[in-house]
A tleap script that builds the chain and sets N, CA, C and O, in Angstrom:
source leaprc.protein.ff14SB
mol = sequence {
  NMET GLU LYS GLU ILE PRO SER HIE PRO HIE
  SER ARG LYS ASP GLU GLN THR MET THR VAL
  GLN PHE GLU PRO ILE MET THR VAL ARG GLU
  PHE ALA LYS VAL ILE ALA ASP ASP LEU ASP
  GLY THR CYS ASP THR ILE ASP SER MET LEU
  GLU LYS TYR GLU ARG ASN PHE GLU ILE ASP
  GLU LEU GLU ALA GLU LEU CYS ILE GLU PHE
  GLY LEU GLU ARG CYS GLN GLY CYS ASP TRP
  TRP MET GLU SER GLY LEU LEU ASP GLY GLY
  GLU ASN ASP GLU TRP GLU GLY TYR CYS ASP
  ASP CYS ARG PRO GLU GLU GLU GLU CGLU
}
set mol.1.N position { -23.180 35.731 -67.448 }
set mol.1.CA position { -22.053 35.703 -67.931 }
set mol.1.C position { -21.213 37.084 -67.245 }
set mol.1.O position { -21.637 37.844 -66.375 }
set mol.2.N position { -19.964 37.116 -67.911 }
set mol.2.CA position { -19.425 38.617 -67.697 }
set mol.2.C position { -18.950 39.276 -68.734 }
set mol.2.O position { -18.661 38.711 -69.789 }
set mol.3.N position { -18.838 40.406 -68.555 }
set mol.3.CA position { -17.420 41.464 -69.721 }
set mol.3.C position { -16.834 42.248 -69.116 }
set mol.3.O position { -17.057 42.789 -68.033 }
set mol.4.N position { -15.864 42.346 -69.990 }
set mol.4.CA position { -15.214 42.988 -69.418 }
set mol.4.C position { -14.998 44.193 -69.679 }
set mol.4.O position { -15.089 44.348 -70.897 }
set mol.5.N position { -14.655 45.529 -68.937 }
set mol.5.CA position { -15.369 46.983 -69.721 }
set mol.5.C position { -14.333 47.609 -69.387 }
set mol.5.O position { -14.094 47.980 -68.238 }
set mol.6.N position { -13.551 47.804 -70.453 }
set mol.6.CA position { -12.167 48.616 -69.900 }
set mol.6.C position { -12.800 50.220 -69.208 }
set mol.6.O position { -13.883 50.769 -69.409 }
set mol.7.N position { -11.670 50.632 -68.377 }
set mol.7.CA position { -11.455 51.542 -67.963 }
set mol.7.C position { -11.591 52.684 -68.111 }
set mol.7.O position { -11.055 52.738 -69.218 }
set mol.8.N position { -11.972 54.033 -67.840 }
set mol.8.CA position { -12.543 55.353 -68.451 }
set mol.8.C position { -11.261 55.601 -69.596 }
set mol.8.O position { -10.154 55.364 -69.114 }
set mol.9.N position { -11.260 56.000 -70.894 }
set mol.9.CA position { -9.568 56.512 -71.656 }
set mol.9.C position { -8.770 56.870 -70.717 }
set mol.9.O position { -7.662 56.362 -70.543 }
set mol.10.N position { -9.479 58.181 -69.717 }
set mol.10.CA position { -8.733 59.353 -69.465 }
set mol.10.C position { -8.065 58.847 -67.923 }
set mol.10.O position { -7.365 59.475 -67.128 }
set mol.11.N position { -8.682 57.230 -67.869 }
set mol.11.CA position { -8.127 57.471 -66.492 }
set mol.11.C position { -6.594 57.055 -66.121 }
set mol.11.O position { -6.046 56.397 -67.005 }
set mol.12.N position { -5.893 57.299 -65.086 }
set mol.12.CA position { -4.568 57.041 -65.150 }
set mol.12.C position { -4.021 55.851 -64.908 }
set mol.12.O position { -2.794 55.744 -64.900 }
set mol.13.N position { -4.965 54.613 -64.640 }
set mol.13.CA position { -4.739 53.017 -64.644 }
set mol.13.C position { -5.569 52.859 -65.732 }
set mol.13.O position { -6.746 52.606 -65.476 }
set mol.14.N position { -5.257 52.943 -66.811 }
set mol.14.CA position { -5.106 52.456 -67.919 }
set mol.14.C position { -5.892 50.957 -67.991 }
set mol.14.O position { -7.048 50.663 -68.297 }
set mol.15.N position { -4.838 50.222 -67.606 }
set mol.15.CA position { -4.695 48.962 -67.857 }
set mol.15.C position { -6.404 47.973 -66.464 }
set mol.15.O position { -7.031 46.914 -66.466 }
set mol.16.N position { -6.372 48.730 -65.945 }
set mol.16.CA position { -7.364 48.772 -65.379 }
set mol.16.C position { -8.525 47.833 -66.181 }
set mol.16.O position { -8.403 47.915 -67.403 }
set mol.17.N position { -9.597 46.982 -65.737 }
set mol.17.CA position { -10.928 46.819 -65.859 }
set mol.17.C position { -12.050 46.148 -64.655 }
set mol.17.O position { -11.870 45.474 -63.641 }
set mol.18.N position { -13.185 46.666 -65.283 }
set mol.18.CA position { -14.165 46.799 -64.381 }
set mol.18.C position { -14.817 45.056 -64.914 }
set mol.18.O position { -15.306 45.089 -66.043 }
set mol.19.N position { -14.846 43.926 -64.364 }
set mol.19.CA position { -16.157 43.423 -64.369 }
set mol.19.C position { -17.522 43.899 -64.116 }
set mol.19.O position { -17.671 44.897 -63.412 }
set mol.20.N position { -18.832 43.110 -64.764 }
set mol.20.CA position { -19.906 43.180 -64.529 }
set mol.20.C position { -20.603 42.455 -64.789 }
set mol.20.O position { -20.582 41.795 -65.828 }
set mol.21.N position { -21.692 42.362 -63.600 }
set mol.21.CA position { -22.236 40.911 -64.391 }
set mol.21.C position { -23.884 41.503 -64.879 }
set mol.21.O position { -24.496 42.465 -64.416 }
set mol.22.N position { -24.254 40.652 -65.844 }
set mol.22.CA position { -24.896 40.432 -66.417 }
set mol.22.C position { -26.086 39.190 -66.006 }
set mol.22.O position { -25.777 38.007 -65.866 }
set mol.23.N position { -27.340 39.671 -65.867 }
set mol.23.CA position { -28.556 39.027 -65.668 }
set mol.23.C position { -29.104 38.819 -66.912 }
set mol.23.O position { -29.312 39.651 -67.796 }
set mol.24.N position { -29.320 37.628 -66.904 }
set mol.24.CA position { -30.036 36.984 -67.831 }
set mol.24.C position { -31.332 37.537 -67.946 }
set mol.24.O position { -31.815 37.790 -66.843 }
set mol.25.N position { -32.178 37.855 -69.067 }
set mol.25.CA position { -33.086 38.946 -68.915 }
set mol.25.C position { -34.274 37.670 -68.612 }
set mol.25.O position { -33.666 36.619 -68.816 }
set mol.26.N position { -35.133 37.483 -68.371 }
set mol.26.CA position { -35.956 36.396 -67.625 }
set mol.26.C position { -37.846 37.163 -67.829 }
set mol.26.O position { -38.067 38.322 -67.479 }
set mol.27.N position { -38.676 36.492 -68.271 }
set mol.27.CA position { -40.194 36.685 -68.692 }
set mol.27.C position { -40.745 36.424 -67.479 }
set mol.27.O position { -40.291 35.817 -66.510 }
set mol.28.N position { -41.834 36.989 -67.669 }
set mol.28.CA position { -42.751 36.486 -66.467 }
set mol.28.C position { -42.856 35.394 -65.810 }
set mol.28.O position { -42.689 35.110 -64.624 }
set mol.29.N position { -43.233 34.658 -66.966 }
set mol.29.CA position { -43.890 33.277 -67.411 }
set mol.29.C position { -42.145 32.364 -66.624 }
set mol.29.O position { -41.950 31.669 -65.626 }
set mol.30.N position { -41.419 32.787 -67.528 }
set mol.30.CA position { -40.239 32.277 -66.612 }
set mol.30.C position { -40.258 32.376 -64.920 }
set mol.30.O position { -40.550 31.484 -64.123 }
set mol.31.N position { -39.880 33.660 -64.671 }
set mol.31.CA position { -40.346 33.860 -62.873 }
set mol.31.C position { -41.042 33.417 -62.308 }
set mol.31.O position { -40.638 32.910 -61.262 }
set mol.32.N position { -42.221 33.344 -62.570 }
set mol.32.CA position { -43.611 32.773 -62.098 }
set mol.32.C position { -43.301 30.865 -61.991 }
set mol.32.O position { -44.043 30.237 -61.236 }
set mol.33.N position { -42.323 30.178 -62.690 }
set mol.33.CA position { -41.845 29.155 -62.957 }
set mol.33.C position { -40.579 28.562 -62.259 }
set mol.33.O position { -40.140 27.413 -62.311 }
set mol.34.N position { -39.987 29.953 -61.412 }
set mol.34.CA position { -38.681 29.639 -60.546 }
set mol.34.C position { -39.711 29.923 -58.837 }
set mol.34.O position { -39.404 29.528 -57.712 }
set mol.35.N position { -40.849 30.670 -59.238 }
set mol.35.CA position { -41.121 31.356 -57.372 }
set mol.35.C position { -42.002 30.143 -57.080 }
set mol.35.O position { -42.148 29.892 -55.884 }
set mol.36.N position { -42.794 29.111 -58.215 }
set mol.36.CA position { -44.280 28.592 -57.418 }
set mol.36.C position { -43.473 27.887 -56.650 }
set mol.36.O position { -43.917 27.801 -55.505 }
set mol.37.N position { -41.939 27.064 -56.901 }
set mol.37.CA position { -42.565 25.748 -55.884 }
set mol.37.C position { -41.713 26.920 -54.812 }
set mol.37.O position { -41.255 26.202 -53.923 }
set mol.38.N position { -41.440 27.903 -54.610 }
set mol.38.CA position { -40.842 28.389 -53.466 }
set mol.38.C position { -42.270 28.902 -52.625 }
set mol.38.O position { -42.280 28.420 -51.493 }
set mol.39.N position { -42.898 29.353 -52.780 }
set mol.39.CA position { -44.559 29.328 -52.380 }
set mol.39.C position { -45.178 28.404 -52.270 }
set mol.39.O position { -45.792 28.282 -51.210 }
set mol.40.N position { -45.280 27.505 -53.141 }
set mol.40.CA position { -46.403 26.672 -52.651 }
set mol.40.C position { -46.295 26.246 -51.522 }
set mol.40.O position { -45.264 25.575 -51.478 }
set mol.41.N position { -47.088 26.273 -50.017 }
set mol.41.CA position { -47.298 25.893 -49.438 }
set mol.41.C position { -46.561 26.654 -47.983 }
set mol.41.O position { -45.996 26.144 -47.016 }
set mol.42.N position { -46.736 27.493 -48.189 }
set mol.42.CA position { -46.302 28.517 -47.626 }
set mol.42.C position { -46.955 30.190 -47.549 }
set mol.42.O position { -47.855 30.251 -48.386 }
set mol.43.N position { -46.828 31.240 -46.985 }
set mol.43.CA position { -47.461 32.395 -47.078 }
set mol.43.C position { -46.635 33.474 -46.703 }
set mol.43.O position { -46.813 34.465 -45.995 }
set mol.44.N position { -45.344 32.873 -47.592 }
set mol.44.CA position { -44.635 33.792 -48.346 }
set mol.44.C position { -45.305 34.948 -49.100 }
set mol.44.O position { -46.510 34.786 -49.291 }
set mol.45.N position { -44.599 36.431 -49.709 }
set mol.45.CA position { -45.641 37.023 -50.333 }
set mol.45.C position { -44.415 37.126 -52.026 }
set mol.45.O position { -43.195 37.072 -52.184 }
set mol.46.N position { -45.367 37.258 -52.774 }
set mol.46.CA position { -44.688 37.757 -54.113 }
set mol.46.C position { -43.103 39.052 -53.942 }
set mol.46.O position { -42.086 39.175 -54.625 }
set mol.47.N position { -43.561 39.719 -52.826 }
set mol.47.CA position { -42.872 40.632 -52.769 }
set mol.47.C position { -41.016 40.183 -52.395 }
set mol.47.O position { -39.900 40.513 -52.796 }
set mol.48.N position { -41.637 39.240 -51.379 }
set mol.48.CA position { -40.390 38.611 -51.047 }
set mol.48.C position { -39.717 38.005 -51.987 }
set mol.48.O position { -38.508 38.188 -51.842 }
set mol.49.N position { -39.974 37.390 -52.849 }
set mol.49.CA position { -39.630 36.843 -54.088 }
set mol.49.C position { -38.824 37.794 -54.851 }
set mol.49.O position { -37.633 37.738 -55.157 }
set mol.50.N position { -39.773 38.738 -55.113 }
set mol.50.CA position { -39.091 39.492 -55.748 }
set mol.50.C position { -38.036 40.447 -55.104 }
set mol.50.O position { -37.929 41.628 -55.435 }
set mol.51.N position { -37.499 40.023 -54.443 }
set mol.51.CA position { -35.938 40.633 -53.322 }
set mol.51.C position { -35.506 39.643 -52.874 }
set mol.51.O position { -34.504 39.858 -52.193 }
set mol.52.N position { -35.788 38.647 -52.931 }
set mol.52.CA position { -34.858 37.225 -52.759 }
set mol.52.C position { -34.499 37.362 -53.715 }
set mol.52.O position { -33.411 37.938 -53.677 }
set mol.53.N position { -34.946 37.053 -55.060 }
set mol.53.CA position { -34.533 36.920 -56.550 }
set mol.53.C position { -33.730 38.315 -57.656 }
set mol.53.O position { -33.170 38.213 -58.747 }
set mol.54.N position { -33.983 39.466 -56.833 }
set mol.54.CA position { -33.602 40.248 -57.280 }
set mol.54.C position { -34.027 40.372 -58.407 }
set mol.54.O position { -33.305 40.178 -59.385 }
set mol.55.N position { -35.535 40.790 -58.513 }
set mol.55.CA position { -36.457 41.113 -60.087 }
set mol.55.C position { -37.362 42.249 -60.053 }
set mol.55.O position { -37.564 42.800 -58.970 }
set mol.56.N position { -37.861 42.615 -60.981 }
set mol.56.CA position { -38.544 43.527 -61.113 }
set mol.56.C position { -39.795 43.360 -61.760 }
set mol.56.O position { -40.198 44.059 -62.690 }
set mol.57.N position { -40.231 42.671 -61.381 }
set mol.57.CA position { -41.798 42.517 -62.215 }
set mol.57.C position { -43.402 42.546 -61.304 }
set mol.57.O position { -43.607 42.216 -60.136 }
set mol.58.N position { -44.574 43.174 -62.551 }
set mol.58.CA position { -45.516 44.023 -61.725 }
set mol.58.C position { -45.973 42.526 -61.023 }
set mol.58.O position { -45.722 41.437 -61.537 }
set mol.59.N position { -46.601 42.697 -59.910 }
set mol.59.CA position { -47.298 41.862 -58.745 }
set mol.59.C position { -48.526 41.446 -59.378 }
set mol.59.O position { -48.595 40.217 -59.378 }
set mol.60.N position { -49.467 41.972 -59.888 }
set mol.60.CA position { -50.874 41.758 -60.907 }
set mol.60.C position { -50.405 40.459 -61.710 }
set mol.60.O position { -50.810 39.313 -61.512 }
set mol.61.N position { -49.427 40.894 -62.698 }
set mol.61.CA position { -48.894 40.028 -63.247 }
set mol.61.C position { -48.470 38.527 -63.137 }
set mol.61.O position { -48.837 37.524 -63.749 }
set mol.62.N position { -47.465 38.758 -62.028 }
set mol.62.CA position { -47.216 36.932 -60.867 }
set mol.62.C position { -48.191 36.334 -60.722 }
set mol.62.O position { -48.505 35.208 -61.109 }
set mol.63.N position { -48.985 37.444 -59.861 }
set mol.63.CA position { -50.170 36.705 -59.666 }
set mol.63.C position { -50.858 35.495 -60.714 }
set mol.63.O position { -50.874 34.264 -60.678 }
set mol.64.N position { -51.388 36.483 -61.615 }
set mol.64.CA position { -51.901 35.891 -62.679 }
set mol.64.C position { -51.528 34.903 -63.601 }
set mol.64.O position { -52.244 34.135 -64.245 }
set mol.65.N position { -49.800 35.079 -63.565 }
set mol.65.CA position { -49.285 33.500 -63.943 }
set mol.65.C position { -49.179 32.716 -63.101 }
set mol.65.O position { -49.115 31.528 -63.418 }
set mol.66.N position { -49.127 33.085 -61.809 }
set mol.66.CA position { -48.796 31.829 -60.980 }
set mol.66.C position { -50.273 30.866 -61.145 }
set mol.66.O position { -50.326 29.639 -61.230 }
set mol.67.N position { -51.277 31.718 -61.158 }
set mol.67.CA position { -52.902 30.641 -61.165 }
set mol.67.C position { -52.900 29.951 -62.697 }
set mol.67.O position { -53.078 28.735 -62.759 }
set mol.68.N position { -52.697 30.727 -63.947 }
set mol.68.CA position { -52.935 30.428 -65.184 }
set mol.68.C position { -52.189 29.325 -65.456 }
set mol.68.O position { -52.731 28.235 -65.643 }
set mol.69.N position { -50.982 29.477 -65.501 }
set mol.69.CA position { -49.871 28.349 -65.630 }
set mol.69.C position { -49.508 27.572 -64.899 }
set mol.69.O position { -49.343 26.461 -65.403 }
set mol.70.N position { -49.284 27.665 -63.821 }
set mol.70.CA position { -48.844 26.949 -62.178 }
set mol.70.C position { -50.211 26.608 -61.793 }
set mol.70.O position { -50.157 25.506 -61.247 }
set mol.71.N position { -51.352 27.021 -61.823 }
set mol.71.CA position { -52.541 26.609 -61.114 }
set mol.71.C position { -52.109 26.786 -59.420 }
set mol.71.O position { -52.215 25.792 -58.701 }
set mol.72.N position { -51.572 28.231 -58.776 }
set mol.72.CA position { -51.226 28.028 -57.471 }
set mol.72.C position { -51.856 29.632 -57.405 }
set mol.72.O position { -51.495 30.470 -58.232 }
set mol.73.N position { -52.936 29.980 -56.209 }
set mol.73.CA position { -53.200 30.841 -55.569 }
set mol.73.C position { -53.404 30.849 -53.976 }
set mol.73.O position { -53.358 29.774 -53.378 }
set mol.74.N position { -53.672 32.269 -53.153 }
set mol.74.CA position { -53.448 32.341 -52.524 }
set mol.74.C position { -54.717 32.085 -51.547 }
set mol.74.O position { -55.698 32.494 -52.168 }
set mol.75.N position { -55.107 31.595 -50.313 }
set mol.75.CA position { -56.105 31.168 -49.841 }
set mol.75.C position { -56.527 33.055 -49.352 }
set mol.75.O position { -55.779 33.906 -48.871 }
set mol.76.N position { -57.512 33.113 -49.608 }
set mol.76.CA position { -58.422 34.806 -49.135 }
set mol.76.C position { -58.012 34.698 -47.334 }
set mol.76.O position { -57.590 35.712 -46.779 }
set mol.77.N position { -58.125 33.856 -46.824 }
set mol.77.CA position { -58.507 33.780 -45.288 }
set mol.77.C position { -57.153 33.181 -45.339 }
set mol.77.O position { -56.697 34.127 -45.982 }
set mol.78.N position { -56.218 32.468 -45.210 }
set mol.78.CA position { -54.579 32.563 -44.237 }
set mol.78.C position { -53.364 32.751 -45.119 }
set mol.78.O position { -52.212 32.434 -44.822 }
set mol.79.N position { -53.926 33.512 -46.650 }
set mol.79.CA position { -52.789 33.656 -47.298 }
set mol.79.C position { -51.696 32.850 -47.660 }
set mol.79.O position { -50.672 33.171 -48.263 }
set mol.80.N position { -52.175 31.364 -47.050 }
set mol.80.CA position { -51.452 30.647 -47.823 }
set mol.80.C position { -51.407 30.110 -49.206 }
set mol.80.O position { -52.510 30.084 -49.753 }
set mol.81.N position { -50.151 29.564 -50.084 }
set mol.81.CA position { -50.433 29.073 -51.000 }
set mol.81.C position { -51.109 28.118 -51.334 }
set mol.81.O position { -51.233 27.318 -50.407 }
set mol.82.N position { -51.749 27.749 -52.495 }
set mol.82.CA position { -51.806 26.304 -52.140 }
set mol.82.C position { -52.088 26.420 -54.090 }
set mol.82.O position { -51.809 27.379 -54.810 }
set mol.83.N position { -52.865 24.770 -54.593 }
set mol.83.CA position { -52.909 24.520 -55.516 }
set mol.83.C position { -54.528 25.083 -56.131 }
set mol.83.O position { -55.331 25.103 -55.198 }
set mol.84.N position { -55.058 25.465 -57.279 }
set mol.84.CA position { -56.569 26.324 -56.764 }
set mol.84.C position { -57.547 25.382 -56.802 }
set mol.84.O position { -58.722 25.741 -56.722 }
set mol.85.N position { -57.279 24.328 -56.901 }
set mol.85.CA position { -58.661 23.463 -56.431 }
set mol.85.C position { -58.645 22.980 -55.043 }
set mol.85.O position { -59.683 22.505 -54.581 }
set mol.86.N position { -57.989 23.022 -54.603 }
set mol.86.CA position { -57.763 23.783 -53.157 }
set mol.86.C position { -58.565 24.119 -52.850 }
set mol.86.O position { -58.857 23.659 -51.746 }
set mol.87.N position { -59.392 24.927 -53.318 }
set mol.87.CA position { -59.662 26.761 -52.931 }
set mol.87.C position { -61.758 26.862 -53.156 }
set mol.87.O position { -62.608 27.542 -52.582 }
set mol.88.N position { -61.828 25.901 -54.168 }
set mol.88.CA position { -62.715 25.391 -54.450 }
set mol.88.C position { -64.200 24.943 -53.185 }
set mol.88.O position { -64.522 23.924 -52.574 }
set mol.89.N position { -64.728 26.299 -53.290 }
set mol.89.CA position { -65.607 26.759 -52.729 }
set mol.89.C position { -66.881 25.240 -52.118 }
set mol.89.O position { -67.408 24.874 -51.068 }
set mol.90.N position { -66.854 24.951 -53.107 }
set mol.90.CA position { -67.740 23.342 -52.772 }
set mol.90.C position { -68.971 23.988 -53.166 }
set mol.90.O position { -68.737 25.018 -53.797 }
set mol.91.N position { -70.256 23.732 -53.008 }
set mol.91.CA position { -71.501 23.734 -53.199 }
set mol.91.C position { -71.763 25.932 -52.376 }
set mol.91.O position { -72.544 26.873 -52.518 }
set mol.92.N position { -71.063 25.744 -51.947 }
set mol.92.CA position { -71.392 27.297 -51.280 }
set mol.92.C position { -70.204 28.109 -51.762 }
set mol.92.O position { -69.021 28.087 -51.422 }
set mol.93.N position { -70.946 28.918 -52.760 }
set mol.93.CA position { -69.889 29.551 -53.853 }
set mol.93.C position { -68.950 30.732 -52.729 }
set mol.93.O position { -67.769 31.076 -52.758 }
set mol.94.N position { -70.174 31.147 -51.723 }
set mol.94.CA position { -69.648 32.231 -50.766 }
set mol.94.C position { -68.058 32.096 -50.452 }
set mol.94.O position { -67.282 33.051 -50.483 }
set mol.95.N position { -67.696 30.750 -50.144 }
set mol.95.CA position { -66.692 30.468 -49.875 }
set mol.95.C position { -65.208 30.102 -50.557 }
set mol.95.O position { -64.145 29.754 -50.043 }
set mol.96.N position { -65.596 30.325 -51.883 }
set mol.96.CA position { -64.661 30.416 -53.099 }
set mol.96.C position { -63.676 31.114 -53.011 }
set mol.96.O position { -63.800 32.336 -52.934 }
set mol.97.N position { -62.426 30.493 -53.001 }
set mol.97.CA position { -61.264 31.244 -52.719 }
set mol.97.C position { -60.787 30.536 -51.208 }
set mol.97.O position { -59.578 30.411 -51.018 }
set mol.98.N position { -61.511 30.192 -50.409 }
set mol.98.CA position { -60.812 29.679 -49.265 }
set mol.98.C position { -60.390 28.445 -48.633 }
set mol.98.O position { -61.256 27.583 -48.778 }
set mol.99.N position { -59.334 28.024 -47.955 }
set mol.99.CA position { -58.644 27.088 -48.580 }
set mol.99.C position { -59.801 26.112 -46.865 }
set mol.99.O position { -60.309 26.751 -45.944 }
set mol.100.N position { -59.850 24.659 -47.016 }
set mol.100.CA position { -60.719 23.771 -46.075 }
set mol.100.C position { -60.517 24.386 -44.646 }
set mol.100.O position { -61.519 24.642 -43.979 }
set mol.101.N position { -59.353 24.616 -44.182 }
set mol.101.CA position { -58.968 25.323 -42.448 }
set mol.101.C position { -59.854 27.041 -42.789 }
set mol.101.O position { -60.318 27.597 -41.793 }
set mol.102.N position { -59.987 27.607 -43.894 }
set mol.102.CA position { -60.383 28.934 -43.749 }
set mol.102.C position { -62.085 28.896 -43.339 }
set mol.102.O position { -62.742 29.619 -42.590 }
set mol.103.N position { -62.543 27.473 -44.361 }
set mol.103.CA position { -63.985 27.476 -44.044 }
set mol.103.C position { -64.839 27.122 -43.238 }
set mol.103.O position { -64.514 25.973 -42.940 }
set mol.104.N position { -66.210 27.530 -42.403 }
set mol.104.CA position { -66.682 27.122 -41.604 }
set mol.104.C position { -67.156 25.420 -42.080 }
set mol.104.O position { -67.190 25.038 -43.249 }
set mol.105.N position { -67.413 24.771 -41.164 }
set mol.105.CA position { -67.756 23.567 -40.842 }
set mol.105.C position { -69.135 23.469 -41.308 }
set mol.105.O position { -69.857 24.325 -40.798 }
set mol.106.N position { -69.710 22.689 -42.118 }
set mol.106.CA position { -70.539 22.655 -42.624 }
set mol.106.C position { -71.575 22.124 -41.928 }
set mol.106.O position { -71.467 20.900 -42.003 }
set mol.107.N position { -72.714 22.490 -41.162 }
set mol.107.CA position { -73.702 21.909 -41.038 }
set mol.107.C position { -74.808 20.770 -41.119 }
set mol.107.O position { -75.810 21.011 -41.791 }
set mol.108.N position { -74.700 19.666 -40.539 }
set mol.108.CA position { -75.111 18.595 -40.716 }
set mol.108.C position { -76.702 18.727 -40.302 }
set mol.108.O position { -77.110 19.369 -39.334 }
set mol.109.N position { -77.758 17.766 -41.512 }
set mol.109.CA position { -78.779 18.749 -41.276 }
set mol.109.C position { -80.051 16.695 -40.879 }
set mol.109.O position { -81.241 16.755 -40.570 }
savepdb mol mol.pdb
quit
């Protein structure tokens, strides 16, 4: 949305106007929805998404929103974003939060 703002009243060029761009207000949830697809299957950071979209949100809030609302988390080993269900440690809770590629192979008995 653009809004024309008249120049300063004491300006010598009273007929000039400035055009100012206003970004629509966006909630944390709305922004998380925007970046969820960008992050899934990558090792990009939330910081890089904030920079890309020129937004300013708390990283912890976005991380929580991505997990709770969109089921997206980072592997603690390789930092790739993926569906939370893929980070299930299985029978061994010690590896909770790690993807299959980062978990050690289970020894067969």
